[in-house]
Backbone bond lengths (Angstrom), bond angles and torsions (degrees), N, CA, C in turn:
res aa  C-N    CA-C-N  psi(-1)  N-CA   C-N-CA  omega(-1)  CA-C   N-CA-C  phi
1 X - - - 1.447 - - 1.514 110.00 -
2 X 1.292 117.20 148.90 1.459 121.27 177.65 1.524 108.89 -91.54
3 X 1.319 116.19 95.29 1.462 121.47 -177.77 1.520 112.05 -81.10
4 X 1.319 118.16 -17.68 1.463 120.78 -173.78 1.526 112.42 -66.72
5 X 1.309 118.54 -25.67 1.450 121.20 -178.90 1.517 114.80 -86.37
6 X 1.314 116.91 -3.42 1.464 120.74 -178.41 1.522 109.45 -72.64
7 X 1.306 117.07 135.58 1.455 121.52 -178.10 1.515 114.06 -90.72
8 X 1.304 117.91 12.72 1.461 120.92 -178.04 1.525 110.88 -119.67
9 X 1.313 115.94 153.97 1.463 120.69 177.26 1.516 111.71 -96.94
10 X 1.325 117.63 -10.35 1.462 121.27 -174.79 1.522 110.56 -126.37
11 X 1.309 115.62 138.65 1.465 122.06 174.21 1.515 106.77 -129.30
12 X 1.309 117.29 127.81 1.465 122.12 179.85 1.521 109.14 -114.89
13 X 1.305 115.64 137.67 1.459 121.57 176.07 1.521 107.20 -113.37
14 X 1.307 116.79 115.03 1.462 121.52 179.27 1.519 109.96 -131.19
15 X 1.286 115.80 146.00 1.463 122.83 176.17 1.521 107.29 177.57
16 X 1.320 115.96 178.84 1.458 119.01 178.10 1.521 109.95 -71.07
17 X 1.293 116.84 168.28 1.455 121.47 -177.32 1.515 113.65 -66.51
18 X 1.312 115.79 145.33 1.459 121.20 173.28 1.510 116.04 81.98
19 X 1.333 117.85 18.35 1.467 119.27 -177.83 1.530 113.02 -104.20
20 X 1.330 118.01 -0.86 1.457 120.51 175.57 1.520 115.41 102.56
21 X 1.323 117.58 22.05 1.473 120.38 -179.29 1.524 112.02 -61.11
22 X 1.317 118.07 -42.09 1.462 121.22 -179.45 1.520 110.27 -64.71
23 X 1.301 117.02 -44.17 1.465 121.40 -179.90 1.522 111.40 -62.41
24 X 1.326 116.95 -48.13 1.462 120.99 -177.59 1.523 111.09 -68.89
25 X 1.334 117.55 -42.63 1.463 119.37 -179.09 1.526 110.89 -66.69
26 X 1.313 118.09 -36.60 1.461 121.17 177.19 1.526 111.19 -65.89
27 X 1.315 116.22 -44.29 1.470 120.40 178.58 1.521 110.76 -63.58
28 X 1.327 116.69 -40.90 1.472 120.37 178.63 1.528 110.40 -65.12
29 X 1.317 117.86 -40.85 1.465 121.72 179.55 1.524 110.76 -63.03
30 X 1.313 117.55 -41.80 1.467 121.36 178.16 1.525 109.94 -64.86
31 X 1.320 117.17 -42.21 1.463 121.56 -179.99 1.526 111.30 -62.70
32 X 1.321 116.51 -44.00 1.465 121.19 179.35 1.529 110.13 -65.62
33 X 1.321 117.07 -42.61 1.469 120.75 178.44 1.527 110.81 -63.68
34 X 1.321 116.84 -39.77 1.467 120.61 178.15 1.522 111.64 -64.67
35 X 1.334 116.65 -24.77 1.467 121.37 177.48 1.526 111.55 -82.04
36 X 1.342 116.40 1.79 1.453 120.33 176.24 1.518 115.34 92.43
37 X 1.308 117.56 9.01 1.465 120.95 179.58 1.515 110.16 -94.53
38 X 1.327 116.08 153.18 1.467 120.70 174.86 1.517 108.96 -78.70
39 X 1.328 115.92 142.44 1.463 120.75 -174.98 1.523 109.84 -133.66
40 X 1.312 115.47 136.81 1.461 122.13 169.48 1.522 105.95 -126.41
41 X 1.305 117.08 115.68 1.460 122.39 -179.23 1.521 108.02 -105.35
42 X 1.318 116.74 120.72 1.461 122.70 -175.79 1.520 108.85 -123.89
43 X 1.313 115.62 136.55 1.460 120.86 174.23 1.521 108.94 -120.33
44 X 1.310 116.33 136.23 1.465 120.93 176.26 1.522 111.47 -102.05
45 X 1.308 116.22 5.08 1.460 121.37 179.83 1.530 109.35 -79.23
46 X 1.335 118.43 120.73 1.463 119.61 179.84 1.532 112.73 -63.67
47 X 1.314 117.29 -20.89 1.462 120.83 178.34 1.527 111.33 -103.59
48 X 1.320 116.44 23.94 1.461 120.86 -176.50 1.521 111.47 -61.57
49 X 1.304 114.94 145.88 1.460 120.00 177.40 1.532 110.54 -121.40
50 X 1.329 117.44 34.51 1.457 120.77 178.93 1.528 111.85 -59.60
51 X 1.314 117.22 -33.13 1.460 119.96 179.97 1.524 111.94 -64.24
52 X 1.320 116.65 -22.10 1.463 120.67 179.10 1.518 112.47 -81.52
53 X 1.323 117.21 -15.49 1.450 121.35 -178.20 1.522 108.83 -79.98
54 X 1.296 117.52 129.93 1.473 120.99 178.34 1.504 108.51 -145.69
55 X 1.293 113.92 164.55 1.469 120.58 179.83 1.493 111.09 -80.10
């Protein structure tokens, strides 16, 4: 995706549980970082498994 043309600094992924929010948000964060942008990925899910996501 071409993230450079987006006019916002924040992207939120919301939906019901079990639909792939962690997977998609992690992939988007990697894509944005690869484009040279700074990224902060935050999860408010107490059962989050972001630490398990790797390249």
